[in-house]
C-alpha angles and dihedrals in degrees: 000000000000090000091054091050093050092049093050091051092049091050090053090053093050092047089054093048092049092052098048131076135189109283096026116136112245140167134206138178120229109237091208101051103014092233117144115226125191126196146121131290107254099174137002116217131179097276104357136057120213106225119195111215132170087258094053143282115311128194101221125187107248094239091062095054124094126187117239 
């Protein structure tokens, strides 16, 4: 069961990575603080997406990013 969950989460992240391009507007919510950030995609990595916001650049897991 745990392997199936890990696989499903990985597939969601891969689907998000395939749908985004550099320069796209995105938003994400920080799991630690609950604050929602919005910015643009500056770089797409294997599992993470670098998002440029007015507060700085964040490396965000792909499954937390939503297109705006």
